[in-house]
C-alpha positions in Angstrom: -3.2 -1.4 -18.4 -5.6 1.4 -19.0 -7.3 3.7 -16.4 -10.7 2.0 -16.6 -9.3 -1.5 -16.2 -7.2 -0.3 -13.3 -10.1 1.3 -11.5 -12.5 -1.5 -12.3 -10.0 -4.0 -10.8 -8.5 -2.0 -7.9 -11.6 -0.4 -6.4 -13.7 -3.6 -6.0 -10.8 -5.7 -5.0 -9.5 -3.4 -2.3 -13.1 -2.7 -1.1 -13.8 -6.5 -1.0 -11.0 -6.9 1.5 -13.0 -5.1 4.2 -15.7 -7.8 4.4 -13.1 -10.5 3.9 -11.1 -9.2 6.8 -14.3 -8.9 8.9 -15.3 -12.5 8.1 -11.8 -13.8 8.7 -11.5 -11.9 12.0 -14.9 -13.3 13.1 -13.8 -16.8 12.2 -10.5 -16.4 14.1 -12.1 -14.7 17.1 -10.4 -11.4 16.6 -12.2 -8.1 17.3 -11.5 -5.5 14.5 -13.6 -3.1 16.5 -11.0 -3.1 19.3 -8.3 -2.1 16.8 -10.4 0.7 15.5 -10.7 2.7 18.7 -9.1 6.1 19.1 -9.3 7.2 15.4 -7.9 10.7 16.1 -4.9 9.3 17.8 -4.3 6.7 15.1 -4.8 9.2 12.3 -2.3 11.6 13.8 0.2 8.8 14.3 -0.4 7.5 10.8 0.3 10.9 9.2 3.6 11.2 11.0 4.5 7.5 10.4 4.2 8.0 6.7 7.5 10.0 6.7 9.9 7.1 7.2 8.6 5.0 4.3 8.6 8.0 2.0 12.2 8.7 2.9 12.9 5.0 2.2 11.1 5.4 -1.2 13.4 8.3 -2.1 16.5 6.3 -1.0 15.5 3.1 -2.7 14.8 4.9 -6.0 18.2 6.5 -5.9 20.1 3.2 -5.4 21.8 2.0 -8.6 20.8 -1.7 -8.1 19.4 -3.4 -11.2 16.5 -5.2 -9.4 15.3 -2.0 -8.0 15.4 -0.3 -11.4 13.4 -3.2 -12.8 10.7 -2.7 -10.2 10.5 1.0 -11.1 10.4 0.2 -14.8 7.6 -2.4 -14.3 5.5 0.0 -12.2 6.1 2.9 -14.6 5.4 0.7 -17.6 2.4 -1.3 -16.4 0.7 0.9 -13.9 2.1 4.3 -14.9 -0.2 5.0 -17.9 -3.3 4.0 -15.9 -2.4 6.0 -12.9 -1.5 9.1 -15.0 -5.0 9.0 -16.5 -6.7 8.9 -13.1 -8.0 12.0 -11.2 -6.5 12.8 -7.8 -9.9 11.7 -6.3 -9.7 8.3 -8.0 -6.1 7.9 -6.8 -7.1 8.9 -3.3 -10.0 6.4 -3.3 -7.8 3.5 -4.4 -5.2 4.5 -1.8 -7.8 4.8 0.9 -9.4 1.5 0.1 -6.0 -0.3 -0.1 -5.0 1.1 3.3 -8.3 0.2 4.8 -8.8 -3.2 3.3 -5.3 -4.5 3.4 -4.6 -3.3 7.0 -7.9 -4.7 8.3 -6.9 -8.0 6.8 -3.2 -8.3 7.5 -2.8 -6.2 10.7 -6.4 -6.5 12.0 -7.4 -10.1 11.3 -4.2 -12.0 10.7 -1.4 -10.4 12.8 -3.1 -11.0 16.2 -3.4 -14.7 15.4 -0.3 -15.4 13.2 2.1 -12.8 14.6 3.9 -10.0 12.9 6.5 -12.0 10.9 3.9 -14.3 9.3 1.4 -11.6 8.6 4.2 -9.6 7.0 5.3 -12.5 4.8 1.7 -13.0 3.7 1.5 -9.3 2.9 4.7 -9.6 0.8 3.3 -12.6 -1.0 0.1 -10.7 -1.8 2.2 -8.0 -3.4 4.5 -10.3 -5.3 5.4 -8.5 -8.5 9.1 -9.3 -8.4 11.2 -10.9 -5.7 12.6 -7.4 -4.9 9.2 -5.8 -4.7 8.0 -8.6 -2.4 11.0 -8.1 -0.2 10.4 -4.3 0.0 6.7 -4.9 0.6 7.6 -7.4 3.4 9.7 -4.8 5.1 6.8 -2.3 4.8 4.5 -5.0 6.2 6.8 -5.3 9.2 6.7 -1.6 9.7 2.9 -1.3 9.4 2.5 -4.2 11.8 4.9 -2.6 14.3 2.8 0.6 13.9 -0.4 -1.2 14.7 1.2 -2.7 17.8 3.0 0.4 19.0 0.1 2.8 18.5 -2.5 0.3 19.7 -4.9 1.1 16.9 -5.4 0.0 13.3 -6.0 3.6 12.2 -2.2 4.2 12.3 -1.2 1.6 9.6 -4.4 2.3 7.7 -3.5 6.0 7.3 0.2 5.3 6.8 -0.5 2.8 4.1 -3.1 5.0 2.3 -0.9 8.1 2.4 2.2 6.2 1.3 0.3 4.6 -1.7 -1.1 8.0 -2.7 2.3 9.6 -2.7 3.9 6.6 -4.5 1.2 6.8 -7.1 2.1 10.5 -7.6 5.8 9.6 -8.0 5.0 7.0 -10.6 2.8 9.5 -12.5 5.6 12.1 -12.3 8.0 9.5 -13.8 5.6 8.6 -16.6 5.0 12.3 -17.5 8.7 13.0 -17.3 9.4 10.1 -19.6 6.7 11.3 -22.1 8.2 14.7 -22.1 11.7 13.3 -22.9 10.4 10.8 -25.5 7.0 12.0 -26.9 6.9 9.0 -29.2 7.1 6.5 -26.3 3.3 6.3 -26.2 
């Protein structure tokens, strides 16, 4: 996938989740506005709450388990070149839109009605690249859902999700650049 395709796909898709979440919340009788109170509190929580999943990212990447390696190879091979061609601002925009759209949908609209486990399973299914990636994403969904409940605001999982995605993008870019340096003919 190239940069333009990635951006033309990711930005509208993630942005479209915001009105989808709002419509679904309205249909289900859920108030997204209630979950968006206390932004400063939620943003502060969200920044701090990004640390555990980033530690998990480091640990998971270090494990010598073949399914985990395949996830990394897929992300580096398919998304890596596109991400490496993006500016930091573009990566930040995609990350922010993903955090906002996905959290409004899964934690804001669905979790209050379906509960944390079901919303997390749906989150995992929406990110199904491989079974291992879906499992990891489901665990992240549980964590983000817990953050929404524990902090009392959707800002916490929104910020955590966005920051995590941004750093994960940078990790993939680092891997791709490292691979290019080691094997300049790989492109």
